[in-house]
N, C-alpha and C positions, 0 to 999 in steps of 0.2 A: 328676581321675574317679576315681568310688569305683567299688570293681567292684561294688558293685548294680544304678550305672548303666551301668556299663558292657553288665553282659549283658541287662537292659531292653534297650538300644536295638542289640543281636545279635538278640535274640527280635523285637522289629519290625522287626526287617531280614529277617531271619530272613520272616519273614509275605509281604513286601513283594516281595523277589526270587524265592520260591519260588513265587508266584503267577505273578509274569513268566515264570521259565523253565519252568514247565507249558505257559501260553499260545504262547510261542515253540517249541515242541518235544512234548512227546507231543497237543494240544488240533492241532496243522495236522501230526499224522502219522509224527511223527520221532520213533526209540529214541536218545532219547539218553542218558547215565547221568549223574549232578550231579557228576560228576570235578570234579578244582578247575580245570584245563585248560577242561574244555566250560561249568563253570559261569562262568567269567573273560571267554571268547571272546563265548560267547550272551548276557551278559548286556552286556557290551564292547560288539554291535553293537546293542543297543536303546540306548544309551545314556546308560549305567546302569554304574557301575563303583561295586560292591562292593568291602567292604576285607575280605581274605583270610583275616582274624579270624572274618567271619562265615559261612564256607564252611559249618560243622560244624552252625549253626544253620540254616540254607538246607537241611542235605539232612534233618534232622529235618522239619522241615514238609511238604518233599517225601515222605517216607516214609510217616507219620504221614498226608497229608490225599489224597494221591495216588497213595498204592501206590506211587513210584518210588524205586527205588535203586541201588545202587553193584554189581553183583553181586559182585565180588570183595573185598565188603564183608563178605557173605553167608557166602561162602564160609571166609573166616578165621574168623568167628565159629562155625562147625561146629568147625573144629578138624581139625587133619589124626592121630587118635592110634589109626586103624582103617582098615583095608584099604576097608572100604567106601566111607566119604566119601573116603578118597583117591583109587576109582576113581569115583566121580560127580563130584568136581573135575576131575580128568584130560580127563571126558567135556565138561563144560561149556568145559572150555581148549580144548579141540580144534574146539568148534564157531564160537570165537570169530576175529573178524575179526584180521590184525597186528595193528590198527591200536587195536584195541580190547585187546589183550595189551600193546601197549606204555602203555597209560594204566592198564592196570592194575598193571604192574609201577609206575606212579608213586604209584598210590595205594597201594600196600602199601606202599610210603616214607615215604607220609605218616602211615600207621596204627602203623607200628611192634609191635614185640613178636618173640617169636617163631613166631608162629604167621603173620603176614605176612611172615617170612624163607622160610619152608616156601614158602608158595607164590609165593615170589616163584622161587623154589629152581626151581616146577614152570612155572611162565612162563617161566625161562630155558631149561630145557629144552625146552619147545612150538617156542620162538621160535629155535635152532639149529638146528631140524630144518626151519623155515621158509626160515628166512634166509642161516644160516650163520654160523660163530662170528665172525667179523670182523667182520661186519655186530652182530653181538649186544653184543661187546667194545664197537665204536663209539658203538654207541646206550648201555649201562650209563652209560658214559662222561661222555656228554652229559648222562643221564638223573641221575649222581650230584650234576653242577653243577649242575643247575636244580630238585634237593630242596637247596639253600644259596641257592637266587633269593631275594630281598625287593624290593619296591618300596620306595623310599623320595624323600625330597627332596634337591635337589642337594648344599644344603646343609649334609646330613647324611652327606656322604659323605667316607671316609677312606682315605688310604694303605692301597694294599694290597686293597683291594677289586679284583673282578672286574667292568667297568660290560661288560654285556650289551645288544647290539643284534640284536635280535630279526624277521624280516616280510619281508613280499612272497619267501620261502625264502632272506632272508639269515641267517645267526649267527653272530655274531663275538662274540669276548671278548679283550676288551683290558683290563691291569691299569692299576689310575689309581695314578699315579705323586706325584702335588701337588696341594690342596685349600688354598684361600688363602678365607677365607668374608670379607665386608662386611658394612655394614649392609642391604644389600634382593636380595644378588647372592653371586653364590661362582662361583670363577673350577675347574672341574672339569681336569686335563689328564693326558692320560691315553696308553700308551705304542704306537705305531701306527705299519707297517710305511711308512707315506708320509708322515707328521708329525702333527705335537700337534694335537688341537682342544679348542676350550676350548667348557664347556656357561657361560651366564654367568648365566641366571633359579632363582634359589637357586631359586626353589621348581616349579623342574620338576621332573616327577617321573620319576628313570632306576628303571633297574631292575640291580638288582649282584648279586654272591656273597658273602657275606661265612661264614670259614668257623667263625666263634661268635656264631651269632643272637644267644645267650641272654647275652655276654657285655655289662656298665654297658659306658657310653662312657667314655671318660678323662673326667674332671672336668674341665671347662672350666679354660683358662686363661688370662687377655684378654691378658697378657704373654707368655707364648709364642705366642697368634695373631697378635698385632700385631707384635712383631718382625719377624713373618716381612715387613711391608708397612713394614715402617719407622716405625712411629709411636713407637713406645716412648720413642726418643728425642725425639724434639718434643713430647711430656708433658711429660720429665722436665724439657726444657726451660721449657715453660712453667711448671712445679712452681718453677724457679729465679727465676723472674720473682716469681713471687707470690712464693715467702721473699723476695726481695730487696728489695720497698715495704717489709716490715715491715723488715726489718734492711740491714746495708751489702749496696749495690749490689756484684754479683761482675760484675770486671773480662771475664770468661771468656764472657759470653752477654753484653754488651751491641753495643749495634747498630755501633758505632763498631769492635769486634773484631771482629763478623761481617765489615763492609765490608773490614776488612785482610784476613781470611782470603781474602775473595771475589778482591782485586785479589793475593794470593798464589798461590792456585790462579790465576789466567789467565794471569800471570805465566809461574810453571811451567808450564800447560798450552802457551803458546806457545815454552818454550824445546825442552820435549819434541815438539813437531810442527815447528820449522822450525831447533832448532840445528846450531851443524855439524859438534860435536866427539859422539863415540859414548855418552862417557864421561858428559858433563853430559846426553845425553838422557838415556841411563838414569837418571840420579838425578833428573831432572828426573820424569822418571815413577812412581818413588818418592814426591817430595815431594808428587805430585799423586794418589795414594793417598792418603797420609797425610794431606792437610789435606782432603783429600772425606770422609773418615770423621768429623773435626774437625766441620768442618761437617753432616754428617749428623746428629749429636749436638746440631744446633742448628734442627735441621727444616729444611731443608735439600735439595729432592732433590737425588737426586746419581745418575748414571745407573749402573749396574754392571755396562755393559759386554757384556751379552747381550742384543743383540735379540729374544731368541727369548722372554724372561724378560716375559711379558706380566701376570704379578703384581706387578712392581715399579711398575705403575700404578694398583691397585685402587682408592688411594684418590681417585681422582681422573673416578674414570666419571662417578659421577653429574651434577656440576656441566657434565664435558665431553658427556653424552648432550640436559641440555638449552638448551646451545647451539648444539648441532648439529639438536637440534626445530623452536629460532627459525628456525635458519638454513632449512632444509627449507622449513617455511612462510612463509619471505621467498621464497621461489621462488632460492634462492642455490645454489651449487656449495661444498661443505661443503671450501674450499682449509686448509692448514694453516696461512696467514697468519691466518685465521678467524675464528683458536681465544686467536691469542698477545693477552696482554696479559686475557682476559677469564677465565682458570681461576682460584681463588683455589690460592695455596702455590706454582707454577710461574714465578711473575714473574724470580725469582734461580735456575732449576734449572739445573743443569750436566750435558754441559758449555756448553749454552744449551737456552734456551726448546725450538726445536723440536725436541729428541729424545722427551721425553715428547710431546710432540702425535702426533707420528710415531707410536705404539707405540700411541695411543690412537685413532688410526685405525685403524692394523692390527687391532685389536681388534677395533673396529663391524665391517671389512670381514669378518672371521672368522664372527662373530655375522649377520650378515647371510647369510652363505654359508650358515653349518648351517641358516638359515630355508628358504632357498631348496632345498635340500636334503630339507630333512622335506619341502615341497611337491613335489618330485619325485618322491619315494617316496610319497604319500600320490594321487598321479595315478597308481599303478600301474606307476613302473618299478623296474627291476632293478639291480644294480648287475654289468657283464659284465668281466670279471676272466678270463676264459680261455674262445678257442675254437680246435678245430680247422682248420677252413676260413674263409674269407672270405663273411662273413655281412649278408643285407640287415635293418634292419629300420623301423618305419613312422617310427619318431622316436629322436632318440639325444641326449643332453645329458654333453657332456664337463666338468666339472668341474677346473680347475687346485688347485695345490699351494695357491695363496690364496682356492677356491673365486668364484673366477669362470670363470662359464659360457660354454659354446658352444652351438647349438642347430642339429642338424640336422636334417630330415625326408625321408621317404624314403631313408635313407643307408645305405653301407655299412660294416661293418669291416671292418679289413685286420687278421690276429695277426701277432709274427712267431716267429723259430723256437720260440722259447719259450711259441708258442699266445697269448701276451696280448697284449690291442689295441693296436701301433704305429698306427694313420691310421685315417680315419674318410673316406670321401669320396660329397659328398653326387650327388644321384640327375642323371646324363647326363653326367659327368665320369669322366677314369681318371687322370686330374693335377691337380694342386693343389685335394688334400683338405687332412686337418687333419690335422696332427704330433700323435702321444698321446705324452707324455714320462712318463718311469717316473715321477715324481710324480701323473698327472691319474689320476681317476676317471672311466671310463667306464659310464653310467647307459643302458640301452635299453628298449622294450615294443614 
């Protein structure tokens, strides 16, 4: 899209969203300034989601047509060159609430420049007088992180980004440790104190902090991306087969050679698992790894030994999900055996076909659990991570490490010595409640 087209689109959006902001605020007697935060929150409530790059156009229309401006922007435009202006700005800042001052601080970060930095120092001094230095230091740290936030699609996330969760009083920052993309989805794995959670929909919008916003993304290397999924080997094997049609067949990629390697793999695996001599079992284990590597080069799926590495079954998610939807539509339970022999590419999976099917089932459970968690948060629940004494709540939902849920109404949450939730007692019971494990999460309302 050309620069001219983008500017015209922003201008049109400015008029559209400025009118909506005015109707929802000033027209109803609300004195909200069009800061980035207020624009995003107000227009989100109206089921409108303008792009952040349109905010300047929205502010221009609000200033020109409705006389609604960001007060701190006016202060910055006046400058801080003489004592009279400094005194006026100080009086203006003192008349504002603490929440407004915090918004002003964020706006000075957005505007930038020497004058904005000077006004930010005045705001900081005023905040220290009101809430204390420690609270201001914590706020400045959080504001610095927020200044680096940007909403992106899950498929555009990359290692090193900070994934941000915010809502219902929750503010959590977790570093993304791996991103694996496939045709219509992305597995975004990030570090978490409890466990690792995937976000599967590549089109899902997530918020991340990125240090270098203007740095161009690394050039896409299909070989590097596919190598993580074990697909390059299969492509190379197919290329060798195509070459073999035009010339001499390669004995290493022939069906007979593949079958021979499979027999050797199973024989070595049996010796490794059931052999009597320890040295022979170790040698058989090394042979299993060697043959497994050769079979991977031929396009055979080989388990890498890590049940937490869900990225290794990414290529098979789409056919698995299609079969899963068919099983659900038929009103049947999706047993592992229901998928055997039906997913292309897994018939010869090693050590057995049940292994990748188990991983696919685990991934589905996590994805569905993530959706359940989203519904719980939308219903007004908040996460309870600390409480000083036992407390009663109208509704309590406990998620285990696999996102299976238990819901109790009118229940009491019992803390342990570290003030963390350790148990939930239903109404009318003093014993036989629900134990909260160290990896469980408790949400209440």
